[in-house]
C-alpha positions in Angstrom: 0.0 0.0 0.0 2.7 2.5 1.0 5.2 1.4 -1.7 3.1 2.5 -4.7 2.3 5.8 -2.9 5.9 6.6 -2.3 6.9 5.8 -5.8 4.1 8.1 -7.1 5.3 10.9 -4.8 8.9 10.3 -5.9 7.9 10.5 -9.6 5.9 13.7 -9.0 8.8 15.4 -7.2 11.2 14.2 -10.0 8.9 15.7 -12.6 8.6 18.9 -10.6 12.4 19.3 -10.2 13.0 18.5 -13.9 12.3 22.2 -14.7 15.6 24.1 -14.5 14.2 27.3 -12.9 12.2 25.4 -10.3 15.1 23.2 -9.4 17.6 26.0 -9.0 15.2 28.2 -6.9 14.0 25.3 -4.7 17.6 24.1 -4.0 18.7 27.7 -3.3 15.7 28.2 -1.0 16.7 25.1 1.0 20.3 26.4 1.3 19.1 29.8 2.6 16.7 28.1 5.1 19.4 25.8 6.4 21.8 28.8 6.8 19.1 30.8 8.6 18.5 27.8 11.0 22.2 27.3 11.7 23.2 31.0 12.3 21.5 31.2 15.7 23.1 27.9 16.7 26.6 29.2 15.9 26.2 32.2 18.1 23.9 30.6 20.7 26.3 31.2 23.7 26.8 34.9 22.8 23.2 35.8 22.3 21.3 37.6 25.1 18.1 36.0 26.6 15.9 38.4 24.7 16.3 39.6 21.1 14.3 42.1 19.0 12.1 40.3 16.4 8.8 42.2 16.2 9.9 45.5 14.7 6.4 46.6 13.9 5.5 46.9 17.6 6.1 49.9 19.8 9.6 50.5 21.2 10.3 48.5 24.4 9.6 45.0 25.7 6.9 44.3 23.1 9.6 44.1 20.4 11.6 41.4 22.2 11.2 37.6 22.1 13.3 34.8 23.5 16.2 33.5 21.5 14.1 30.7 20.3 12.1 33.3 18.4 15.0 33.5 15.9 13.9 30.1 14.6 10.4 31.4 13.7 11.4 33.0 10.3 13.2 30.0 8.9 10.6 27.5 10.1 7.8 29.6 8.6 9.9 29.4 5.3 9.9 25.6 5.6 6.1 25.7 5.9 5.9 28.1 2.9 8.3 25.9 0.9 6.4 22.7 1.5 3.1 24.5 0.7 4.6 25.8 -2.6 5.9 22.4 -3.6 2.5 20.8 -2.9 0.6 23.5 -4.9 3.1 23.6 -7.7 3.1 19.8 -8.2 -0.6 19.9 -8.7 -0.5 22.9 -11.1 2.7 22.1 -13.0 1.2 20.6 -16.1 -1.4 23.2 -16.7 0.3 26.3 -15.3 4.1 26.0 -15.6 4.7 29.7 -15.3 2.7 29.9 -12.1 4.8 27.1 -10.6 8.0 28.9 -11.6 6.7 32.2 -10.1 5.8 30.4 -6.9 9.3 28.9 -6.6 11.0 32.3 -7.3 8.8 33.9 -4.6 9.8 31.1 -2.2 13.5 31.9 -2.9 12.9 35.6 -2.2 11.1 34.8 1.0 14.0 32.5 2.1 16.6 35.1 1.3 14.6 37.7 3.3 14.3 35.3 6.2 18.1 34.7 6.1 18.8 38.4 6.1 16.4 39.0 9.0 18.0 36.4 11.2 21.5 37.5 10.3 20.7 41.2 10.9 19.1 40.5 14.3 22.2 38.5 15.4 24.6 41.2 14.2 22.5 43.8 16.1 22.7 42.0 19.4 26.2 40.7 19.3 
């Protein structure tokens, strides 16, 4: 039961990644997400207990979150990446350009998440 399902999923992902634009943007997104996840771990001992994350809130304690909040942007990118892949696989045959645009937007969001985490860490260290 599970064997044919996994082979079907593997085939769909292979078909999805056969497109050059999609493959490059998805792999690049994964690299930026991994970097954004590992940057806080590299500086974990040097980080203060509270870091600024919510810049749209008023100045003061409302802007601060625990150090674990630095994992929120890259983990939300993982959710966005999985959602994009799921939607794009379904729409790939009929709407190739839409799938490519979704993958490029995913790359942009991943880069922004990486920049956000890196900027916060450079501000507090």
